[in-house]
N, C-alpha and C positions, 0 to 999 in steps of 0.2 A: 863683301865678304868671307858669308857663312861657308866657301865652298875659296878660302884662300888656299888649303894644306894642300886642294888639286895636284896646283903646281909641281908641289912639294912630290910627289904620288905620281905623277903625270914625266918625271926626270929622266927616267933610267931609257925607256919612251925616242924621246928626240935623237938619244945619235943616232936613231936610223928613222925616220916616223913616215915615211915617204909608206906612203896608202897603199898603195897596190904589193908592199910584202906580206901582207895581215892575208893577203888571199894567194899568197906561197906556204904560206904557215898552216895554213889552211890542208889547200892538198900535196905537205908535209907529212901533218900528222897524215892524213887520213889513208897512204902507203903504209905506215909507220905499226896506226893500229893496226890494219892489216894483217900487217907483216909477226906482232906478237899477237893476233890470236891465231893465225892460224900457229904458234911455237907452243902457248897453253895447250892445243886439240892435241897436236903429238905429243908432249911432258899427260895429256891422261893418258891419249892412247898407250899411250906405250907402261904408262904407270896402272891404269884403269881399266883397257882395252876397252873398244864403240857402245858399252855398259856406259861405265865414266861418263868419257863425252855426255851421255844421250841427257846421262841424270842430274847431272850439273848441266846445261844448257837446254835444254826442252825450252822452246819458248816459249810455255805456254803453264809447264812447272809453276805450281805453288808452296812447293814443299820448303821449310827454314833453309836446309842448302840452299834450294835451287835458287832462294832473295839473296842469300849471300851473297851467288856467284854473282848476280844479277849485277847488286852494289856497289864492289869490291870487283865488276871489270868496266866500271866508270878508269879505275887509275888505268890501265893501258891508253887511254885520255889527256892523263895528267903526263904517261911519260913522253907520251909523245910528244905534247906539245913539249914540258920537254931542252926536243929529242931536235923538235923546228925551231924555238927561239936563243939555244946556242948553233946554229943550220943560220938561220936567214936577218936574228940581231944581233949574235953575237953578243949576246950579255945571257944570264943565267936564270935561272928557277924561280930562285927566292927574292929577286928582283918585280914581280911580281905580287909582292903579299906589301911593298911600304917599309917605316922600319921597323924592324924586327920588331923591335925592347917597348913598341911602343904596338900593334900591330896585337903584340903575345896582353899584354898589360889590359888595350881595349874588348881583347879577345874573354877576357875573362870579368871584368867588370860587364856586360852586357848581357853573356850569359845568370851573373850574379843574377840582372835583374829579371830577368825572360822566365828560367828556370819558374818560380814562384807567379808571373804570371798564367805562364799556360797552365801550370798547378792546380790554380784557382781556377783560371776556368774550364779548365774538366770537370771539380766540383761544385761549381760553382752555379755554370750556363746551365738552362732546361734544354733538354731533346725532344724531341719529338718521335720514338722509332726507343725500343730496347734494344739493345745492344749485345749479342751476342760474343760466344765461351768460342774465340779461334779450338779447337778437338787438338792442335796435332800439340799449341803450349801449355798443357799445362804450368805452375805458376815455378813450382821449382826448381822446369825446363825453362821456359826463360826466363828467369834470372840466372842460367849458367847460360843462357844463350846473349842475355847480356850483353857483354863486356866486347864480343863480337862482333856481335847484333851495332851499337854504338861508331864500332870501330867503322863499320861499312857503314854507316851513316853520316864518319865525317871523311870517306873515299869520296862516297858521292856527291856526298851538299859539298868539299869541299873542290873535287874539279870541274864543276861548275861555275862556285865562284872567281876559282882566277881563273878561268880561258872568261870569261863573261864581261865581270866585273873588272874583276884583275889585268891581260893580254888586253880587253877588243876598250876596255874603257881608258886604259894605257895610248894606246893607240890612237884611237880618233883623237883623246886631247891633246896627243902632241903634232897632230896630222891634216891636224882644220886652223882654222881662225879662233885667237880668243875673243869667246863668248855663245861660241856655237854648245849649243849644249844635245847634238849629236850621240857625245861621248854617253849619254846614259838614256836616251830616244833610243838609240841602235841594240844594247847588248837589251834594253830590255822587251824592240820587238822580240827579237834576231829567239829567247829562250819564253820567250812567252807563244814564237811555232814550237820552238820543239817541243809546249807543252801539250801540244794536241791532237788529239788521244777520238781519235774514231771507232774505236765501241763503247763509248759515253753517244753518243748519234749527235741530237738538240743542244745537248751539254755539255761540247765540246767544248762552246764561246766563250763559257763560264770557268772553264777552269782555263784558260788561255787571258781572257778577262784580268783570272786571279793573278794569273805566272806575268801579266804584262807592266799589274798596280806591284807586289810581288820585285819587282829587276827596278821600277823607278825606287822603291822606297830606299833599295837596295844599291843602286850609286850613291846618292842622295850623303846613308850614314858614309861612304866609302870617300866624297868625297868633303865628306861635313872630317873624319878623324885622318885625314891625308897616310891611311892604311886599310889593309883587308877583313882587319882581325873583326868589326861591329857585322858585316855585312857574315861572315865564315857565319858567324856567333847563331843570327836568328833566324843563319838554312839550315844551321843545324838542330840547334831547337826544334821547329819547328818543323823540319822530319822528321827527326823521333821523334814526336809525337802525334803525326799520319799517319809511320810504319810497323812505328813499337808498340803503339796503345791504339789508340782504336781505327783502326786505316778500312777502305774501302774494297770489297773482297777483287782482287788482281794476280795479275802475275806478281808481284812487288808488296803481299800483304803476309806471302809465309809467315816472316816472326814477329805481327801483330799476338800481340796478348787477347786483343777482343777486333771484329767485326761488325761493320755494317750492314743489317738485315736490307739491305741492299747492292744492287750498283751502282758505276759510276753514269748510265743512263737512263735512271731512273727519277722521274718525274716529277719528284721533291728536292731536287735538290734546289734548282733555284730557288727553291722557296731559302733555304739555308747558307745563300751566297753573303744577302747583307752579314753577315757574322761573324761569316768568316774575311772580308771587305773587314768590319768592326775591330776582330780580334788584330787582325794586320798591321791595321792603323795605329794598336791603340799601344803593342809590339814595338814599333817603326819609333812612336815618339820616347817609348822606353827608354829604347835602346837609346836614344838625341839625352837622355837626362841621364842615361849609366857616360856614355865617352864627354860627353859638355861635362862630367862631376871630376 
């Protein structure tokens, strides 16, 4: 009964439920993304030369502009998904969100609960280290960047949600027998593997396990609500805190107000993970209460 709205959410996928179509979508997305990236490169080179291309897309760049570019670049995958969805399944991009009015309402209800929760967690939870101010982000500069930074986080997190909890969940649920939990497990596993970071060394497994738990929580919220709103809210709030508040130094930490004094491969990461899992669990419960009300 908890997932009675899952059938409503997956209804658009049942017109073309064949699982082979997922592979076709992935292949077409790859081609479209390559084409879009080349188009972006050409436009940047035409407007600002090769220096502009390197400044925006340098692999290890950590400036605010490079971080914005990295986050907004996920939008290319969203565009590719929209094109592939129309070509392979003959349906529109908005069908990935569930009922529009319900999705928007659930999104803002969950945001209303989660923002105070994360703010309280940052203020109350003790830390074993002193955070470091990001020298590239004075407070007034951070505030000026904030609207654009939030939009970039929304694009990045939203793209992941429409693919993993939107497209994959819908297609796997529609293409497998009733009661099969592959619609929850498979996207969560793939989402977790996407978060494998070689630079994290032995800590990479912790980030993968956390991402798997997040994937399960987001799938649960999606199935309970019958739309993508709650999972979108959870993902955006979580990533906004992690990327714009206190970030681990790295390629996408340029917009953060503060940095941790250690990298992703630090030995104290495993000791911090129980708190991260606990916060995710509480956020998941809060989101469930929000959509129940």
